[in-house]
MDTraj code that builds the backbone (N, CA, C; nanometers):
import mdtraj as md
import numpy as np

residues = "MET PRO PRO ARG GLU LEU LYS MET ILE LEU LEU ASP VAL ASP ASP THR LEU TYR PRO LYS GLY THR GLY PRO PHE ALA HIS VAL ASN ARG ARG ILE ASP ARG TYR VAL MET SER THR CYS GLY ILE ASP ARG GLN GLN ALA GLY GLU LEU ARG LYS THR TYR ILE ARG GLU TYR GLY SER THR LEU GLN GLY LEU MET ARG HIS TYR GLY ILE ASP PRO ALA HIS TYR LEU GLU ASP VAL HIS ASP VAL PRO VAL GLU ASP MET LEU SER ARG ASP GLU ARG LEU ARG SER ALA LEU GLY LEU LEU ASP ARG ASP LEU VAL ALA PHE THR ASN GLY SER LEU ASP TYR ALA PHE ARG ILE LEU LYS ALA LEU GLY ILE ASP GLU MET ILE THR ASP LEU PHE THR ILE GLU TYR MET ASP PHE VAL PRO LYS PRO LEU PRO TRP ALA TYR ARG LYS VAL MET GLN GLN TYR GLY LYS ARG PRO GLY GLU TYR LEU VAL VAL ASP ASP SER ILE ALA ASN VAL ARG THR ALA LYS GLU LEU GLY MET ALA ALA VAL ILE VAL GLY PRO GLU ASP PRO GLY GLY PHE VAL LEU SER ILE PRO THR ILE TYR ASP ILE PRO ARG VAL VAL ALA TRP".split()
xyz = np.array([
    [0.0844, -0.1313, -0.0273],
    [-0.0081, -0.0314, 0.0143],
    [0.0704, 0.1405, -0.0049],
    [0.0494, 0.2460, -0.0868],
    [0.1565, 0.3323, -0.0763],
    [0.1453, 0.4074, 0.0319],
    [0.2553, 0.4700, 0.0790],
    [0.1979, 0.5041, 0.2356],
    [0.0951, 0.6350, 0.2047],
    [0.0777, 0.7396, 0.0607],
    [-0.0456, 0.8305, 0.0807],
    [-0.1579, 0.7871, 0.0935],
    [-0.2243, 0.6290, 0.0732],
    [-0.3378, 0.5847, 0.1076],
    [-0.3783, 0.5490, 0.2324],
    [-0.2535, 0.5752, 0.3659],
    [-0.2705, 0.5427, 0.4872],
    [-0.2958, 0.6569, 0.5403],
    [-0.4519, 0.6807, 0.6368],
    [-0.4638, 0.8245, 0.6717],
    [-0.4927, 0.7733, 0.8582],
    [-0.5584, 0.6932, 0.8644],
    [-0.5255, 0.6553, 1.0032],
    [-0.4710, 0.5119, 1.0364],
    [-0.4114, 0.5327, 1.1803],
    [-0.3407, 0.4060, 1.2491],
    [-0.4140, 0.4018, 1.3669],
    [-0.4796, 0.2685, 1.3863],
    [-0.5901, 0.2581, 1.5309],
    [-0.4156, 0.1960, 1.5773],
    [-0.4227, 0.1989, 1.7444],
    [-0.3357, 0.1329, 1.7682],
    [-0.3867, 0.0571, 1.8941],
    [-0.3537, -0.0487, 1.9379],
    [-0.4584, -0.1389, 2.0346],
    [-0.3784, -0.0874, 2.1630],
    [-0.3327, -0.0945, 2.2683],
    [-0.3020, -0.0433, 2.3888],
    [-0.1883, -0.1731, 2.4386],
    [-0.2774, -0.2365, 2.5219],
    [-0.2401, -0.3502, 2.6117],
    [-0.1666, -0.4323, 2.5125],
    [-0.0248, -0.4639, 2.5733],
    [0.0711, -0.5737, 2.5304],
    [0.1271, -0.4956, 2.3780],
    [0.0929, -0.3997, 2.3172],
    [0.1668, -0.3487, 2.2144],
    [0.2116, -0.1977, 2.2221],
    [0.1387, -0.1096, 2.3165],
    [0.2374, 0.0014, 2.3063],
    [0.3536, -0.0223, 2.4407],
    [0.3585, -0.1254, 2.5311],
    [0.4406, -0.1495, 2.5838],
    [0.4474, -0.3089, 2.5732],
    [0.5738, -0.3240, 2.6488],
    [0.6742, -0.4730, 2.6426],
    [0.5733, -0.5927, 2.6445],
    [0.5070, -0.6799, 2.5846],
    [0.4242, -0.7403, 2.6034],
    [0.4788, -0.8746, 2.7835],
    [0.3633, -0.8447, 2.8695],
    [0.3655, -0.8899, 2.9834],
    [0.4196, -0.8363, 3.0813],
    [0.5463, -0.6970, 3.0761],
    [0.5539, -0.5732, 3.1465],
    [0.4171, -0.5017, 3.2094],
    [0.3341, -0.4680, 3.1951],
    [0.2585, -0.3870, 3.2388],
    [0.1169, -0.4267, 3.2957],
    [0.0293, -0.3339, 3.3034],
    [-0.1156, -0.3962, 3.3933],
    [-0.2057, -0.5123, 3.3229],
    [-0.1557, -0.5837, 3.2000],
    [-0.2723, -0.6300, 3.1596],
    [-0.2835, -0.7567, 3.2447],
    [-0.1671, -0.7703, 3.2940],
    [-0.1717, -0.9352, 3.3950],
    [-0.2793, -0.8933, 3.4705],
    [-0.2747, -0.8102, 3.5469],
    [-0.3192, -0.7811, 3.6524],
    [-0.4659, -0.7656, 3.5867],
    [-0.5253, -0.7238, 3.5032],
    [-0.6635, -0.7384, 3.4551],
    [-0.6855, -0.8507, 3.4395],
    [-0.6532, -0.8990, 3.4177],
    [-0.6523, -1.1178, 3.3784],
    [-0.7290, -1.1615, 3.5199],
    [-0.6165, -1.1047, 3.5813],
    [-0.6567, -1.1534, 3.7240],
    [-0.7623, -1.1241, 3.7999],
    [-0.8109, -0.9982, 3.7991],
    [-0.9247, -0.9103, 3.8143],
    [-1.0364, -0.9786, 3.7571],
    [-1.0246, -0.9972, 3.6284],
    [-1.1117, -1.0828, 3.5396],
    [-1.1727, -1.2128, 3.6412],
    [-1.0641, -1.3055, 3.6369],
    [-1.1009, -1.4259, 3.6765],
    [-1.1909, -1.4106, 3.8447],
    [-1.1351, -1.3267, 3.9357],
    [-1.1887, -1.2858, 4.0911],
    [-1.3064, -1.2582, 4.0320],
    [-1.3658, -1.1402, 3.9549],
    [-1.5129, -1.1342, 3.9133],
    [-1.6183, -1.2104, 3.8407],
    [-1.5238, -1.3268, 3.7672],
    [-1.6032, -1.4502, 3.7508],
    [-1.6396, -1.4976, 3.8222],
    [-1.5249, -1.5380, 3.9148],
    [-1.5574, -1.6561, 4.0794],
    [-1.6362, -1.5842, 4.1047],
    [-1.6372, -1.4757, 4.1500],
    [-1.6966, -1.3858, 4.2853],
    [-1.8894, -1.3754, 4.2237],
    [-1.9198, -1.3494, 4.0738],
    [-2.0331, -1.3590, 4.0199],
    [-2.1133, -1.5179, 4.0049],
    [-2.0155, -1.5564, 3.9747],
    [-2.0760, -1.6778, 3.9836],
    [-2.0846, -1.8150, 4.0565],
    [-2.0474, -1.7781, 4.1341],
    [-1.9981, -1.8969, 4.2573],
    [-1.8931, -2.0009, 4.2172],
    [-1.7848, -1.9905, 4.1541],
    [-1.7460, -2.0796, 4.0881],
    [-1.5429, -2.1066, 4.1446],
    [-1.5002, -2.1466, 4.1217],
    [-1.3626, -2.1665, 4.2062],
    [-1.2983, -2.0961, 4.0802],
    [-1.1163, -2.0608, 4.1035],
    [-1.0865, -1.9853, 3.9641],
    [-1.0490, -2.1109, 3.8600],
    [-1.0412, -2.2470, 3.8799],
    [-0.9950, -2.3501, 3.7517],
    [-1.1090, -2.3292, 3.6804],
    [-1.2523, -2.3064, 3.7237],
    [-1.3677, -2.3362, 3.6790],
    [-1.3959, -2.1940, 3.5884],
    [-1.3383, -2.0900, 3.6792],
    [-1.3894, -1.9602, 3.6092],
    [-1.2992, -1.9540, 3.5218],
    [-1.1394, -1.9962, 3.5214],
    [-1.0652, -2.0204, 3.3547],
    [-1.1056, -2.0979, 3.2188],
    [-1.2158, -2.1834, 3.2755],
    [-1.2755, -2.2636, 3.1896],
    [-1.3813, -2.2135, 3.1230],
    [-1.4404, -2.0813, 3.1935],
    [-1.5806, -2.0130, 3.1402],
    [-1.5386, -1.9192, 3.0879],
    [-1.4148, -1.8820, 3.1004],
    [-1.3771, -1.7767, 3.0305],
    [-1.3703, -1.7797, 2.8854],
    [-1.2812, -1.9124, 2.9197],
    [-1.2098, -2.0071, 2.7581],
    [-1.3701, -1.9949, 2.6873],
    [-1.4809, -2.0569, 2.7797],
    [-1.6200, -2.0974, 2.6794],
    [-1.6525, -1.9605, 2.6151],
    [-1.6763, -1.8404, 2.7256],
    [-1.7560, -1.7318, 2.6653],
    [-1.6573, -1.6336, 2.5341],
    [-1.5477, -1.6612, 2.5587],
    [-1.4446, -1.5817, 2.4538],
    [-1.4458, -1.6517, 2.2881],
    [-1.4345, -1.7930, 2.3419],
    [-1.4889, -1.8758, 2.2051],
    [-1.6047, -1.8089, 2.1374],
    [-1.7058, -1.8337, 2.2082],
    [-1.8737, -1.8244, 2.1522],
    [-1.9206, -1.6895, 2.1787],
    [-1.8658, -1.5995, 2.2635],
    [-1.9172, -1.4746, 2.2420],
    [-1.8366, -1.3514, 2.2006],
    [-1.6470, -1.3384, 2.2446],
    [-1.5815, -1.2850, 2.1591],
    [-1.5221, -1.2213, 2.3136],
    [-1.5844, -1.2674, 2.4525],
    [-1.5178, -1.1978, 2.5653],
    [-1.5704, -1.2436, 2.6892],
    [-1.5119, -1.2562, 2.7618],
    [-1.5929, -1.2618, 2.9497],
    [-1.7385, -1.1478, 2.9736],
    [-1.6743, -1.0613, 2.9317],
    [-1.7796, -0.9856, 2.9490],
    [-1.9121, -0.9868, 2.8587],
    [-1.8975, -1.0285, 2.7174],
    [-2.0522, -1.0522, 2.6835],
    [-2.1331, -1.1331, 2.7385],
    [-2.0066, -1.2930, 2.7636],
    [-2.0898, -1.3923, 2.8315],
    [-2.1391, -1.3785, 2.9705],
    [-2.0838, -1.3053, 3.0265],
    [-2.1651, -1.2470, 3.1772],
    [-2.2812, -1.1851, 3.1495],
    [-2.2327, -1.0782, 3.0221],
    [-2.3733, -1.0021, 3.0406],
    [-2.4678, -1.0897, 2.9934],
    [-2.4659, -1.1876, 2.8806],
    [-2.5486, -1.2474, 2.8449],
    [-2.6443, -1.3680, 2.9021],
    [-2.5285, -1.4283, 3.0234],
    [-2.6371, -1.5181, 3.1205],
    [-2.6173, -1.5001, 3.2724],
    [-2.5369, -1.3668, 3.3450],
    [-2.5838, -1.3107, 3.4170],
    [-2.6538, -1.1761, 3.4168],
    [-2.6082, -1.1308, 3.3128],
    [-2.6982, -0.9708, 3.3522],
    [-2.6194, -0.8883, 3.4312],
    [-2.5193, -0.8725, 3.3994],
    [-2.3684, -0.8019, 3.4504],
    [-2.4113, -0.6745, 3.3768],
    [-2.4224, -0.5379, 3.4991],
    [-2.3684, -0.4499, 3.4186],
    [-2.2383, -0.4202, 3.3441],
    [-2.2187, -0.3625, 3.2480],
    [-2.0685, -0.3681, 3.2086],
    [-1.9750, -0.2363, 3.2602],
    [-2.0570, -0.1556, 3.3194],
    [-1.9569, -0.0321, 3.3161],
    [-1.9181, -0.1051, 3.5336],
    [-1.9945, -0.1719, 3.5480],
    [-1.9267, -0.1935, 3.6547],
    [-1.8268, -0.3026, 3.6611],
    [-1.8580, -0.4246, 3.5477],
    [-1.7569, -0.4595, 3.5480],
    [-1.6472, -0.3897, 3.4859],
    [-1.6353, -0.3241, 3.4356],
    [-1.5102, -0.2624, 3.3478],
    [-1.4123, -0.1645, 3.4576],
    [-1.5315, -0.1245, 3.5470],
    [-1.4242, -0.0456, 3.6347],
    [-1.3808, -0.1289, 3.7321],
    [-1.4306, -0.2114, 3.7888],
    [-1.3963, -0.3408, 3.8603],
    [-1.2312, -0.4119, 3.8129],
    [-1.2843, -0.4338, 3.7058],
    [-1.1492, -0.5390, 3.6450],
    [-1.0443, -0.4675, 3.5777],
    [-1.0530, -0.3062, 3.6008],
    [-0.9288, -0.2263, 3.5391],
    [-0.8689, -0.1650, 3.6495],
    [-0.9245, -0.1711, 3.8015],
    [-0.8721, -0.0833, 3.9211],
    [-0.7394, -0.1548, 3.9247],
    [-0.6171, -0.1291, 3.8656],
    [-0.4828, -0.1753, 3.8833],
    [-0.4045, -0.0611, 3.9224],
    [-0.2684, -0.0464, 3.9146],
    [-0.2041, 0.0519, 3.9549],
    [-0.1275, 0.0631, 3.8454],
    [-0.2125, 0.0915, 3.7032],
    [-0.0959, 0.1243, 3.5844],
    [-0.0065, 0.2326, 3.6238],
    [0.0071, 0.3435, 3.7021],
    [0.0652, 0.4577, 3.7098],
    [0.1918, 0.3617, 3.7985],
    [0.2141, 0.2749, 3.8378],
    [0.2903, 0.1716, 3.8866],
    [0.3860, 0.1328, 3.8136],
    [0.3249, 0.0732, 3.7348],
    [0.3560, -0.0224, 3.6534],
    [0.4542, 0.0888, 3.5038],
    [0.4040, 0.1622, 3.4351],
    [0.4343, 0.2270, 3.3665],
    [0.4779, 0.3399, 3.3545],
    [0.5743, 0.3757, 3.2920],
    [0.6474, 0.4804, 3.2601],
    [0.6760, 0.6070, 3.1581],
    [0.7229, 0.7327, 3.1464],
    [0.7173, 0.8245, 3.0213],
    [0.7976, 0.7265, 2.9568],
    [0.8039, 0.7308, 2.7935],
    [0.8257, 0.6233, 2.6889],
    [0.8859, 0.7168, 2.6156],
    [1.0286, 0.8165, 2.6276],
    [1.0132, 0.8719, 2.5168],
    [1.1198, 0.7947, 2.3458],
    [1.0852, 0.6907, 2.3740],
    [1.1304, 0.6163, 2.2244],
    [1.0339, 0.5894, 2.1997],
    [0.9468, 0.5852, 2.2687],
    [0.7694, 0.5051, 2.1897],
    [0.7190, 0.6649, 2.1326],
    [0.7451, 0.7704, 2.2307],
    [0.7232, 0.9557, 2.1624],
    [0.7802, 0.9421, 2.0139],
    [0.8940, 0.9280, 1.9817],
    [1.0053, 0.9427, 1.8544],
    [0.8914, 0.8502, 1.7797],
    [0.9149, 0.7432, 1.7930],
    [0.8674, 0.6541, 1.6972],
    [0.7163, 0.6749, 1.6493],
    [0.6338, 0.7460, 1.7580],
    [0.4966, 0.7633, 1.7230],
    [0.4880, 0.9233, 1.5955],
    [0.5913, 1.0023, 1.6842],
    [0.5956, 1.1152, 1.6466],
    [0.6280, 1.1231, 1.4846],
    [0.7260, 1.0402, 1.4448],
    [0.7306, 1.0027, 1.2561],
    [0.6113, 1.0068, 1.2278],
    [0.5024, 0.9028, 1.2159],
    [0.4123, 0.8859, 1.1671],
    [0.3549, 0.9606, 1.0588],
    [0.3372, 1.0537, 1.1041],
    [0.2753, 1.1904, 1.0451],
    [0.0892, 1.1465, 0.9938],
    [0.0406, 1.0247, 1.0951],
    [-0.0850, 1.0409, 1.0744],
    [-0.1638, 1.0734, 1.1742],
    [-0.3407, 1.0161, 1.1663],
    [-0.4042, 1.0739, 1.3103],
    [-0.3684, 0.8981, 1.3768],
    [-0.3547, 0.9141, 1.5128],
    [-0.3438, 0.7990, 1.5811],
    [-0.4699, 0.7614, 1.6591],
    [-0.5080, 0.6656, 1.6595],
    [-0.6442, 0.6411, 1.7305],
    [-0.6235, 0.4981, 1.8072],
    [-0.6236, 0.5377, 1.9267],
    [-0.6532, 0.3748, 2.0259],
    [-0.7631, 0.2877, 1.9939],
    [-0.7114, 0.2157, 1.9738],
    [-0.8205, 0.0658, 1.9229],
    [-0.7969, -0.0055, 2.0375],
    [-0.9060, -0.0551, 2.1199],
    [-0.8683, -0.1320, 2.2439],
    [-0.9881, -0.1653, 2.2868],
    [-0.9959, -0.3308, 2.3373],
    [-1.0960, -0.4000, 2.3969],
    [-1.1085, -0.3289, 2.5407],
    [-1.0009, -0.2517, 2.6114],
    [-0.9949, -0.1925, 2.7234],
    [-1.0838, -0.0863, 2.7930],
    [-1.0984, -0.0567, 2.8460],
    [-1.2636, 0.0382, 2.8651],
    [-1.1526, 0.2243, 2.8647],
    [-1.2702, 0.3252, 2.8640],
    [-1.1887, 0.4341, 2.7926],
    [-1.0662, 0.5117, 2.9014],
    [-1.1247, 0.4799, 3.0311],
    [-1.0884, 0.5465, 3.1671],
    [-0.9290, 0.4741, 3.1448],
    [-0.9434, 0.3543, 3.1336],
    [-0.8170, 0.2356, 3.1604],
    [-0.7038, 0.2634, 3.0698],
    [-0.7491, 0.2864, 2.9200],
    [-0.6901, 0.3299, 2.8238],
    [-0.6072, 0.4786, 2.8206],
    [-0.6813, 0.5758, 2.8794],
    [-0.6326, 0.7028, 2.8736],
    [-0.5370, 0.6878, 2.9811],
    [-0.5531, 0.6379, 3.1321],
    [-0.4690, 0.5960, 3.2161],
    [-0.3138, 0.5439, 3.1447],
    [-0.3148, 0.4305, 3.0553],
    [-0.2085, 0.3776, 3.0265],
    [-0.1669, 0.5132, 2.9111],
    [-0.1906, 0.5506, 2.7998],
    [-0.1497, 0.6962, 2.7300],
    [-0.0836, 0.7780, 2.8439],
    [-0.1502, 0.8130, 2.9206],
    [-0.0692, 0.9472, 3.0007],
    [0.0624, 0.8522, 3.0614],
    [0.0421, 0.7383, 3.0853],
    [0.1231, 0.6857, 3.1831],
    [0.2330, 0.7328, 3.1197],
    [0.2253, 0.6333, 3.0006],
    [0.3669, 0.6333, 2.9059],
    [0.3966, 0.7761, 2.8452],
    [0.2774, 0.9000, 2.8954],
    [0.3604, 1.0212, 2.8036],
    [0.3225, 1.0152, 2.6480],
    [0.2317, 0.9596, 2.6201],
    [0.1860, 1.0015, 2.4500],
    [0.0419, 1.0328, 2.4384],
    [-0.0609, 1.0500, 2.5780],
    [-0.1637, 1.0745, 2.5516],
    [-0.1914, 1.2186, 2.4742],
    [-0.1139, 1.3437, 2.4479],
    [-0.1949, 1.4394, 2.3774],
    [-0.1249, 1.3858, 2.2295],
    [-0.0635, 1.2782, 2.1823],
    [-0.0179, 1.2434, 2.0437],
    [-0.1297, 1.1795, 1.9857],
    [-0.2398, 1.1310, 2.0658],
    [-0.3470, 1.0339, 1.9845],
    [-0.4567, 1.0816, 1.9728],
    [-0.4804, 1.1065, 1.8659],
    [-0.6271, 1.1600, 1.8786],
    [-0.7919, 1.1332, 1.8390],
    [-0.7636, 1.0163, 1.9159],
    [-0.8874, 1.0083, 1.9466],
    [-0.8596, 0.8434, 2.0466],
    [-0.9700, 0.8127, 2.1271],
    [-0.9591, 0.6638, 2.1790],
    [-1.0665, 0.6054, 2.1364],
    [-1.0818, 0.5184, 2.0768],
    [-1.1937, 0.4104, 2.0571],
    [-1.2210, 0.2662, 2.1824],
    [-1.2786, 0.2820, 2.2347],
    [-1.2793, 0.1741, 2.3455],
    [-1.3756, 0.1105, 2.3397],
    [-1.4111, -0.0089, 2.4523],
    [-1.4946, -0.0998, 2.4317],
    [-1.6236, -0.0453, 2.4264],
    [-1.6441, 0.0618, 2.5207],
    [-1.7984, 0.1496, 2.5134],
    [-1.7977, 0.1766, 2.3691],
    [-1.7394, 0.1812, 2.2785],
    [-1.7795, 0.2487, 2.2021],
    [-1.8254, 0.1572, 2.0708],
    [-1.7609, 0.0287, 2.1031],
    [-1.7641, -0.0928, 2.0535],
    [-1.8966, -0.1722, 2.0772],
    [-2.0018, -0.0982, 2.1954],
    [-2.1216, -0.1462, 2.1920],
    [-2.1285, -0.2975, 2.2678],
    [-1.9388, -0.3155, 2.3832],
    [-1.8879, -0.3854, 2.4209],
    [-1.8938, -0.5074, 2.3616],
    [-1.9031, -0.5291, 2.2339],
    [-1.8814, -0.6482, 2.1125],
    [-1.6950, -0.6085, 2.0981],
    [-1.6433, -0.7029, 2.1405],
    [-1.4806, -0.6770, 2.1413],
    [-1.4299, -0.7272, 1.9779],
    [-1.2991, -0.6847, 1.9967],
    [-1.2071, -0.7691, 1.8401],
    [-1.1995, -0.8986, 1.9578],
    [-1.1642, -0.9815, 1.8719],
    [-1.1330, -0.9753, 1.6967],
    [-1.2510, -0.9744, 1.5704],
    [-1.4377, -0.9716, 1.6567],
    [-1.5428, -0.9519, 1.6177],
    [-1.5226, -0.8623, 1.4980],
    [-1.5564, -0.8657, 1.3800],
    [-1.5886, -0.7332, 1.2626],
    [-1.6397, -0.6101, 1.3365],
    [-1.7589, -0.6644, 1.4471],
    [-1.8509, -0.5464, 1.4572],
    [-1.7614, -0.4437, 1.4860],
    [-1.6345, -0.4783, 1.6033],
    [-1.5697, -0.3287, 1.6531],
    [-1.5226, -0.2797, 1.5090],
    [-1.4372, -0.3512, 1.4269],
    [-1.3834, -0.2638, 1.3152],
    [-1.5239, -0.1831, 1.2250],
    [-1.5984, -0.2183, 1.2083],
    [-1.7033, -0.1764, 1.1570],
    [-1.7206, -0.0449, 1.2224],
    [-1.7783, -0.1033, 1.2951],
    [-1.8092, 0.0343, 1.3891],
    [-1.7577, 0.1613, 1.4289],
    [-1.5584, 0.1069, 1.3925],
    [-1.4641, 0.2357, 1.3813],
    [-1.4819, 0.2758, 1.2560],
    [-1.4649, 0.1934, 1.1389],
    [-1.4366, 0.2771, 1.0320],
    [-1.5647, 0.3315, 0.9633],
    [-1.6888, 0.3022, 1.0534],
    [-1.8240, 0.4144, 1.0320],
    [-1.8083, 0.5360, 1.0919],
    [-1.7488, 0.5391, 1.2426],
    [-1.7359, 0.6298, 1.3073],
    [-1.5917, 0.7436, 1.2624],
    [-1.5189, 0.6902, 1.1748],
    [-1.4297, 0.7968, 1.1189],
    [-1.4288, 0.8224, 0.9769],
    [-1.5131, 0.7610, 0.9165],
    [-1.5329, 0.7352, 0.8019],
    [-1.4474, 0.7219, 0.6776],
    [-1.3475, 0.6496, 0.7047],
    [-1.2713, 0.5949, 0.6003],
    [-1.2648, 0.4966, 0.5085],
    [-1.1987, 0.4985, 0.3897],
    [-1.2022, 0.3200, 0.3441],
    [-1.1252, 0.2047, 0.4050],
    [-1.1716, 0.1107, 0.3792],
    [-1.0965, 0.0581, 0.4589],
    [-0.9174, 0.0614, 0.4857],
    [-0.9246, 0.0347, 0.3383],
    [-0.7628, 0.0635, 0.3460],
    [-0.6547, 0.1639, 0.3600],
    [-0.7351, 0.2907, 0.4058],
    [-0.6747, 0.4021, 0.4703],
    [-0.6639, 0.4108, 0.6523],
    [-0.6955, 0.2772, 0.7021],
    [-0.6654, 0.2665, 0.8201],
    [-0.5240, 0.1335, 0.8123],
    [-0.4510, 0.1016, 0.9426],
    [-0.3382, 0.0596, 0.9755],
    [-0.3752, 0.0173, 1.1041],
    [-0.3633, -0.1120, 1.1386],
    [-0.4584, -0.1725, 1.2378],
    [-0.3111, -0.2764, 1.3038],
    [-0.2394, -0.1982, 1.4283],
    [-0.1497, -0.2276, 1.4983],
    [-0.1776, -0.3060, 1.6367],
    [-0.1314, -0.4373, 1.6506],
    [-0.1389, -0.5153, 1.7404],
    [-0.1315, -0.5922, 1.7613],
    [-0.1105, -0.6508, 1.9113],
    [-0.0407, -0.7917, 1.9555],
    [-0.1277, -0.9215, 1.9393],
    [-0.2287, -0.9172, 1.8769],
    [-0.3196, -1.0746, 1.8752],
    [-0.3324, -1.0668, 1.7451],
    [-0.2720, -1.1731, 1.6889],
    [-0.3160, -1.2598, 1.5337],
    [-0.4051, -1.2128, 1.4638],
    [-0.5682, -1.2932, 1.5549],
    [-0.6679, -1.2751, 1.5316],
    [-0.7007, -1.1216, 1.5514],
    [-0.6841, -1.0307, 1.5844],
    [-0.7248, -0.8992, 1.5335],
    [-0.6697, -0.8433, 1.4669],
    [-0.5041, -0.8864, 1.4053],
    [-0.5217, -0.8600, 1.2817],
    [-0.5593, -0.9063, 1.1747],
    [-0.5987, -1.0499, 1.1842],
    [-0.6666, -1.1171, 1.0356],
    [-0.8001, -1.0467, 1.0220],
    [-0.8567, -1.0184, 1.1759],
    [-1.0043, -0.9646, 1.0998],
    [-0.9856, -0.8136, 1.0480],
    [-0.8853, -0.7672, 1.0654],
    [-0.8453, -0.6420, 0.9795],
    [-0.8363, -0.6642, 0.8628],
    [-0.7494, -0.7748, 0.8023],
    [-0.6960, -0.7941, 0.6786],
    [-0.8122, -0.8195, 0.6409],
    [-0.9171, -0.9141, 0.7127],
    [-1.0012, -0.9419, 0.6137],
    [-1.0693, -0.8801, 0.5764],
    [-1.1263, -0.7662, 0.6364],
    [-1.2020, -0.6149, 0.6049],
    [-1.1437, -0.5684, 0.5139],
    [-1.0725, -0.5535, 0.4747],
    [-0.9400, -0.4806, 0.3592],
    [-0.8878, -0.3462, 0.4130],
    [-0.8521, -0.3824, 0.5909],
    [-0.7762, -0.2604, 0.6606],
    [-0.5992, -0.3588, 0.6262],
    [-0.5299, -0.2386, 0.6197],
    [-0.4020, -0.2806, 0.6839],
    [-0.4362, -0.3494, 0.7602],
    [-0.2805, -0.3996, 0.8116],
    [-0.2692, -0.4518, 0.9506],
    [-0.0875, -0.5013, 1.0042],
    [-0.0793, -0.4895, 1.1158],
    [0.0741, -0.5772, 1.1569],
    [0.0995, -0.6074, 1.2639],
    [0.1331, -0.7420, 1.3364],
    [0.1146, -0.7939, 1.4348],
    [0.2664, -0.7394, 1.5053],
    [0.2318, -0.6476, 1.6263],
    [0.3677, -0.6586, 1.7291],
    [0.3830, -0.7922, 1.8204],
    [0.4915, -0.8378, 1.7631],
    [0.5535, -0.9243, 1.8291],
    [0.5406, -1.0788, 1.7481],
    [0.4464, -1.1293, 1.7791],
    [0.4352, -1.2406, 1.6861],
    [0.4641, -1.2620, 1.5950],
    [0.4904, -1.3526, 1.5217],
    [0.4674, -1.3680, 1.3908],
    [0.3473, -1.4694, 1.3300],
    [0.2708, -1.4149, 1.2199],
    [0.1636, -1.5112, 1.1726],
    [0.1979, -1.6187, 1.1050],
    [0.1517, -1.7359, 1.1744],
    [0.2714, -1.8478, 1.1355],
    [0.1661, -1.8801, 1.0304],
    [0.0905, -1.8135, 0.9547],
    [0.0528, -1.8454, 0.8197],
    [0.0894, -1.7487, 0.7597],
    [0.1786, -1.6496, 0.7680],
    [0.2054, -1.5277, 0.6930],
    [0.0779, -1.4666, 0.6028],
    [0.0299, -1.4359, 0.6704],
    [-0.1183, -1.3936, 0.5997],
    [-0.0968, -1.2645, 0.6438],
    [-0.0113, -1.1979, 0.7772],
    [0.0015, -1.0465, 0.8222],
    [0.1481, -1.0405, 0.8071],
    [0.2123, -0.9693, 0.8041],
    [0.3010, -0.8534, 0.8606],
    [0.3441, -0.8615, 0.9916],
    [0.4680, -0.8790, 1.0080],
    [0.5302, -0.8635, 1.1856],
    [0.5982, -0.7693, 1.2183],
    [0.6202, -0.7180, 1.3226],
    [0.7284, -0.6609, 1.3781],
    [0.7702, -0.6515, 1.5216],
    [0.8685, -0.6682, 1.5218],
    [0.9313, -0.6856, 1.6747],
    [0.8964, -0.6334, 1.7975],
    [0.8939, -0.4919, 1.7857],
    [0.8334, -0.3596, 1.8989],
    [0.7737, -0.3213, 1.8127],
    [0.7430, -0.2289, 1.9066],
    [0.6343, -0.1108, 1.8531],
    [0.7402, 0.0267, 1.8057],
    [0.8067, -0.0030, 1.8280],
    [0.9603, 0.0937, 1.8152],
    [0.9648, 0.0601, 1.6288],
    [0.9322, -0.0510, 1.6056],
    [0.9179, -0.0688, 1.4628],
    [0.8602, -0.0168, 1.3691],
    [0.7159, 0.0499, 1.3759],
    [0.6352, 0.0938, 1.3125],
    [0.6477, 0.2152, 1.2380],
    [0.7611, 0.3022, 1.2255],
    [0.7876, 0.4030, 1.1331],
    [0.8276, 0.3471, 1.0151],
    [0.9031, 0.2232, 1.0322],
    [0.9423, 0.1999, 0.8813],
    [0.8435, 0.1190, 0.8214],
    [0.7564, 0.0430, 0.9293],
    [0.6709, -0.0049, 0.8668],
    [0.5668, 0.0848, 0.7571],
    [0.5044, 0.1801, 0.8179],
    [0.4141, 0.2722, 0.7258],
    [0.5355, 0.4084, 0.6116],
    [0.6525, 0.3446, 0.6496],
    [0.7628, 0.4402, 0.5170],
    [0.7029, 0.3605, 0.4573],
    [0.7335, 0.2147, 0.4470],
    [0.6772, 0.1005, 0.3152],
    [0.5794, 0.0824, 0.2420],
])
top = md.Topology()
chain = top.add_chain()
for i, resn in enumerate(residues, 1):
    res = top.add_residue(resn, chain, resSeq=i)
    for name in ("N", "CA", "C"):
        top.add_atom(name, md.element.get_by_symbol(name[0]), res)
traj = md.Trajectory(xyz[None], top)
């Protein structure tokens, strides 16, 4: 894709804007386990199995709990994202430099909540570089990698699929983007099918955009 066609870069947040496993996402996962255990009255092992079922059938634990237990998504998001983001992340000048070279609108595109995503961006020192945040609330709580989230984001910003670049650490998430006609790149793992381009870290994103 010629660089001139690329108008907007949709950046995942957790395990994408910071090295995988070094930030708050692991803490969020543990809080989700506890939330499921409390809501459903089950132990940790059962909670893990139930989460796998919900993710397979509905795309997320949240969707499963909403459908089967009628939980309030706002309460869920506030609870599971109540983690010490600011203690785990700090201003990243290298990230700021990399994003500053992109010369495109940058939107945080994440299954996390609005408040949680903003706290991460602020902790990394890039909040003022991000044009907008498109979080789980704006996806109607239907998460990536389900196509609904991508169609909603394209509807919101009114661009053709090929004018977006999705940057994410999840192979499933970038594959959906590609299937819908968007450009996509994985941060970290390689796509075993060779379907999507991968880069080692988010700091390598300028060379992808230039290419």
